[in-house]
C-alpha positions as CSV (number, residue, x, y, z in Angstrom):
1,M,-21.7,-1.4,21.2
2,T,-20.4,-0.7,18.0
3,T,-18.0,-2.7,16.1
4,L,-14.8,-0.2,16.7
5,D,-15.9,-0.2,20.2
6,N,-15.6,-4.3,20.4
7,I,-12.5,-4.1,18.8
8,Q,-11.1,-1.3,21.5
9,S,-12.2,-3.5,24.2
10,S,-11.0,-7.0,22.7
11,L,-7.2,-5.1,22.9
12,S,-7.7,-2.9,26.2
13,E,-4.5,-4.1,27.7
14,G,-2.3,-2.7,24.3
15,L,-4.2,0.7,24.5
16,T,-3.5,1.0,27.7
17,Q,0.2,0.4,27.6
18,L,0.1,2.8,24.6
19,N,-1.8,5.7,26.3
20,G,0.7,5.5,29.3
21,R,3.5,5.3,27.0
22,I,2.2,8.1,25.2
23,S,1.5,10.4,28.2
24,T,4.7,9.4,30.3
25,A,6.6,10.1,26.5
26,L,5.3,14.1,26.3
27,Y,5.7,14.6,30.5
28,S,8.4,17.5,30.1
29,S,9.8,19.7,32.7
30,N,7.6,23.3,30.9
31,L,4.5,23.4,33.3
32,L,2.7,25.4,30.3
33,M,3.8,22.2,27.6
34,N,2.1,19.7,30.1
35,S,-0.8,22.2,30.8
36,V,-1.3,21.6,26.7
37,I,-1.1,18.4,26.1
38,E,-2.8,17.0,29.2
39,G,-5.9,18.6,27.3
40,Y,-5.1,17.5,24.4
41,L,-5.2,14.0,25.6
42,K,-8.6,14.2,27.6
43,S,-9.8,13.8,23.3
44,K,-7.9,10.5,22.5
45,G,-10.3,10.0,19.2
46,K,-11.0,6.6,17.9
47,Q,-7.2,5.4,17.5
48,I,-7.7,3.7,14.3
49,R,-3.9,4.2,13.5
50,P,-2.5,2.5,16.5
51,I,-4.8,0.0,16.2
52,L,-3.5,-1.5,13.3
53,V,-0.3,-1.2,14.7
54,I,-1.1,-3.6,17.2
55,L,-3.5,-6.2,15.0
56,S,-0.5,-6.5,12.6
57,A,1.9,-7.5,15.3
58,K,-0.9,-9.3,16.4
59,L,-0.8,-11.1,12.7
60,F,2.4,-12.0,13.0
61,G,3.7,-12.5,16.9
62,D,2.9,-11.1,20.0
63,V,2.7,-7.6,21.2
64,N,6.1,-6.4,22.9
65,P,7.1,-3.6,24.2
66,D,8.6,-2.5,20.8
67,V,4.9,-2.9,19.2
68,I,3.8,-0.3,22.1
69,S,7.0,1.9,20.9
70,S,6.1,1.8,17.2
71,A,2.0,2.2,17.9
72,A,3.1,5.5,19.9
73,A,5.4,6.6,17.6
74,V,2.5,6.4,15.0
75,E,-0.1,8.1,17.2
76,M,2.1,10.6,18.5
77,L,3.1,11.8,14.9
78,H,-0.4,11.2,13.6
79,N,-1.7,13.9,16.4
80,A,1.3,16.3,15.5
81,S,-0.1,16.6,11.7
82,L,-3.6,17.0,12.6
83,I,-2.5,19.7,15.6
84,H,-0.5,21.6,12.5
85,D,-3.3,21.3,10.1
86,D,-5.2,23.0,12.8
87,V,-3.3,26.0,12.7
88,I,-3.1,26.4,8.8
89,D,-7.0,26.0,8.3
90,E,-8.1,28.5,11.0
91,S,-9.8,25.2,13.1
92,K,-11.4,25.9,16.2
93,L,-12.8,22.8,16.6
94,R,-12.1,18.9,16.2
95,H,-13.9,16.3,16.8
96,G,-16.0,18.2,18.6
97,H,-13.1,20.0,21.3
98,P,-11.6,22.9,21.1
99,T,-7.6,23.1,19.5
100,I,-4.9,23.9,20.5
101,N,-4.2,27.0,18.2
102,S,-8.0,28.4,19.4
103,V,-7.4,27.9,23.1
104,W,-4.2,29.1,23.5
105,D,-2.1,30.3,20.1
106,N,-0.7,29.6,16.9
107,H,2.8,30.2,17.8
108,I,2.2,27.1,20.6
109,A,0.1,25.2,18.7
110,V,2.5,24.9,16.2
111,L,5.6,24.0,18.2
112,V,3.4,21.3,20.5
113,G,2.9,19.6,17.3
114,D,7.0,19.9,16.8
115,F,7.0,18.6,20.3
116,F,4.6,15.8,19.1
117,V,7.2,14.7,16.1
118,S,10.3,14.7,18.2
119,N,9.0,12.2,21.0
120,A,7.6,10.1,18.3
121,L,11.1,9.7,16.3
122,S,12.1,8.9,19.9
123,Q,9.9,5.9,20.0
124,A,10.3,4.7,16.9
125,I,14.1,5.2,18.1
126,A,14.0,3.4,21.2
127,T,12.5,0.0,19.1
128,G,16.3,-0.3,17.9
129,D,14.8,-1.2,14.6
130,I,16.4,0.8,12.0
131,R,13.4,-0.3,9.8
132,I,10.8,0.7,11.9
133,V,13.1,4.4,12.2
134,N,13.2,4.6,8.5
135,S,9.1,3.9,8.3
136,I,8.2,7.1,10.4
137,A,10.8,9.1,8.8
138,R,9.7,8.3,5.5
139,L,5.9,8.8,6.1
140,G,6.9,12.6,7.5
141,K,7.9,13.0,3.9
142,L,5.1,11.2,2.4
143,L,2.4,13.7,5.1
144,S,4.4,16.7,3.9
145,L,4.3,16.1,0.4
146,G,0.6,14.8,0.1
147,E,-0.2,18.0,1.7
148,I,1.7,20.2,-0.6
149,D,0.6,18.3,-3.8
150,Q,-2.9,19.4,-2.8
151,I,-2.2,22.5,-2.2
152,Y,-0.4,22.8,-5.6
153,N,-3.4,21.3,-7.9
154,A,-5.5,23.4,-6.1
155,R,-3.9,26.5,-7.1
156,S,-2.9,25.1,-10.5
157,R,-6.5,23.9,-11.1
158,C,-4.8,20.6,-13.0
159,L,-6.2,17.6,-11.4
160,D,-7.7,14.7,-12.5
161,E,-8.8,11.2,-11.0
162,K,-5.4,10.2,-11.2
163,A,-3.9,12.8,-9.3
164,Y,-6.3,12.7,-6.6
165,F,-5.6,9.0,-6.1
166,E,-1.8,10.0,-6.3
167,I,-2.5,12.8,-3.2
168,I,-4.7,11.1,-1.2
169,S,-2.8,7.9,-1.4
170,R,0.4,10.0,0.2
171,K,-1.5,12.6,2.6
172,T,-3.7,9.2,4.2
173,A,-3.1,5.8,3.0
174,S,0.8,6.2,3.5
175,L,0.1,6.8,7.2
176,F,-2.4,3.2,7.4
177,V,1.0,1.8,5.2
178,S,3.2,2.8,7.9
179,C,1.7,1.5,10.8
180,V,1.0,-2.3,9.3
181,E,4.9,-2.0,8.1
182,M,5.8,-1.1,12.1
183,G,3.6,-3.3,13.8
184,A,5.4,-6.5,11.8
185,Y,8.7,-5.4,12.0
186,S,8.3,-4.9,15.2
187,V,7.8,-8.5,16.2
188,G,10.4,-9.5,13.5
189,I,9.0,-9.7,10.5
190,D,11.0,-9.7,7.8
191,E,11.1,-7.6,4.6
192,T,11.1,-10.4,2.2
193,D,7.8,-11.9,3.8
194,P,5.1,-11.9,0.7
195,R,2.8,-11.3,3.3
196,L,3.7,-7.8,4.4
197,D,3.2,-6.9,0.9
198,R,0.2,-7.9,1.1
199,M,-0.2,-5.9,4.4
200,R,0.7,-2.8,2.8
201,R,-2.0,-2.8,0.1
202,F,-4.7,-3.8,2.7
203,A,-3.3,-0.8,4.3
204,E,-3.6,1.5,1.0
205,L,-6.7,0.5,0.3
206,L,-7.7,0.9,3.7
207,G,-6.2,4.8,3.7
208,L,-7.9,5.3,0.5
209,C,-11.3,4.6,1.1
210,F,-11.0,6.6,5.1
211,Q,-9.9,9.6,2.6
212,I,-12.9,8.9,-0.3
213,K,-15.1,8.8,3.1
214,D,-14.2,11.9,4.3
215,D,-14.6,13.5,1.2
216,I,-18.1,12.7,0.6
217,F,-18.8,14.2,4.2
218,D,-17.9,17.5,2.8
219,Y,-20.7,17.0,0.4
220,Y,-23.3,17.1,3.9
221,S,-24.3,19.5,6.4
222,A,-22.6,19.9,9.5
223,S,-25.7,19.2,11.7
224,L,-25.4,15.6,10.2
225,I,-21.6,15.0,9.8
226,G,-20.5,17.8,12.7
227,K,-18.1,19.6,10.4
228,P,-18.5,22.9,7.6
229,T,-20.1,21.8,4.1
230,G,-18.0,22.4,1.4
231,N,-14.8,23.3,3.1
232,D,-12.7,21.3,0.6
233,L,-14.2,23.6,-2.5
234,K,-13.3,27.3,-0.1
235,E,-10.1,25.8,-0.1
236,G,-10.0,25.3,-3.6
237,K,-10.1,21.8,-3.6
238,I,-11.4,19.6,-6.0
239,T,-12.5,15.7,-4.7
240,L,-13.5,13.0,-6.2
241,P,-17.7,13.2,-6.0
242,L,-17.1,16.5,-7.8
243,L,-14.3,15.3,-10.4
244,H,-16.8,12.6,-11.1
245,A,-19.4,15.1,-12.4
246,L,-17.4,17.4,-14.2
247,E,-16.0,14.7,-15.9
248,T,-18.7,12.4,-17.4
249,T,-20.9,15.6,-18.0
250,R,-18.0,17.9,-19.3
251,D,-20.1,21.4,-18.2
252,E,-18.0,24.3,-19.3
253,A,-19.7,26.2,-17.0
254,M,-19.6,24.2,-13.5
255,V,-15.8,23.9,-14.9
256,E,-15.2,27.3,-15.0
257,L,-16.9,27.6,-12.1
258,S,-15.1,25.2,-10.0
259,H,-11.5,26.9,-10.8
260,K,-13.1,29.8,-9.5
261,E,-10.0,31.3,-7.1
262,Q,-12.3,32.1,-4.8
263,L,-16.2,30.7,-4.5
264,Q,-18.8,32.6,-2.3
265,P,-21.2,30.3,0.2
266,D,-23.6,30.1,-3.0
267,E,-21.1,29.0,-5.7
268,I,-20.2,26.3,-3.2
269,S,-24.0,25.2,-2.8
270,R,-24.1,25.2,-6.7
271,L,-21.3,22.5,-6.8
272,I,-22.0,20.3,-4.2
273,Q,-25.6,20.1,-5.7
274,F,-24.2,19.6,-9.1
275,A,-21.8,16.7,-7.3
276,K,-24.6,15.0,-5.9
277,E,-27.5,15.3,-9.2
278,N,-24.9,14.3,-10.9
279,G,-24.1,10.8,-9.8
280,G,-20.4,12.7,-7.7
281,I,-21.7,10.7,-4.5
282,D,-22.8,7.4,-5.6
283,Y,-19.3,6.8,-8.3
284,A,-17.6,7.6,-4.5
285,R,-19.2,5.0,-2.4
286,D,-19.0,2.4,-5.6
287,T,-15.0,2.8,-5.5
288,M,-14.8,2.4,-1.8
289,R,-16.8,-0.2,-2.4
290,R,-14.7,-1.6,-5.4
291,L,-11.2,-0.8,-2.6
292,R,-13.2,-2.7,-0.1
293,E,-12.8,-5.9,-2.7
294,E,-9.8,-5.8,-3.4
295,A,-8.4,-5.2,-0.1
296,V,-10.2,-8.3,1.0
297,E,-8.5,-10.4,-1.4
298,A,-5.2,-8.9,-0.3
299,I,-5.5,-9.6,3.5
300,N,-7.0,-13.3,2.5
301,G,-3.7,-13.6,0.8
302,V,-2.1,-13.8,4.5
303,G,-4.3,-15.9,6.0
304,E,-8.1,-15.7,7.4
305,N,-8.0,-16.1,10.9
306,E,-9.5,-13.7,14.0
307,V,-6.8,-10.8,13.4
308,T,-7.5,-10.5,9.3
309,S,-11.3,-10.5,10.1
310,L,-10.7,-7.8,12.9
311,L,-8.7,-5.7,9.9
312,V,-11.4,-6.3,7.7
313,S,-13.9,-5.5,10.1
314,I,-12.0,-2.1,11.1
315,L,-12.2,-1.2,7.3
316,D,-16.0,-2.0,7.1
317,F,-16.4,0.1,10.1
318,I,-14.3,3.5,8.1
319,I,-16.3,3.1,5.2
320,A,-20.0,2.8,7.2
321,R,-18.8,5.4,9.7
322,E,-20.7,8.8,10.0
323,K,-18.4,11.1,11.0
């Protein structure tokens, strides 16, 4: 088994409660809604985010009903964002399974995504902790702003490495930060506890690594990682590997090409090859290693124990994963 399999196995009781809670919360009187959701929930994914909620709680206390509610809230909001993303991207598959918009239509997919959002907020409210409600509400804002920032910068072609990290901090890392916050809050951690800031920093760095790894995948063939090559470039998104290559070489022809409003498949291939040949992939991997060292230092400040070791294992899994 992989490291993540071992972690999932060790948290099987909590994950079983989580998935039961999600299924119960999403059940409604509408047969169509139930049918769509039942099909969607058959593919649960890795559930890394609710695992972080549970581990954060275990680091500071015991898993209780509020921990499960918090984990369910995060997982449902995350899934809502994926459902809406599939509509925007016109995706037919996610993790090898047909998307809701491809099986049904965009109208139903948007409504199902909204239903997930509402239930995520209900689960947060059920904890009775305003800090948890505030965390999930703030998360929804950051996820939206991160995506809008990315679209704006792609259209205005004003992206540099600093702006890139600001975007992925909002659109990806914020979700992981909210996970550890909500896990800690649900076992009663005080806001002034210095360990909480260390956990937030660890989670942010983990989230940055997650997105950088996803961005690296865009430079390799679908046969290797199960998604189309160059999707980001097709949408006008210039990510870290190409950013680094453009900034270090100052190749005006490639800069001009990267700024084209619509790229042809052969032009995307040229940019991908350019990024690879000029150290973009190696730089992105080195950046993840640097962020990992900082993340381990942050988590070790909380205290080295079984739970912090599991959190570092998740970080290493994210950096090493192949899809």
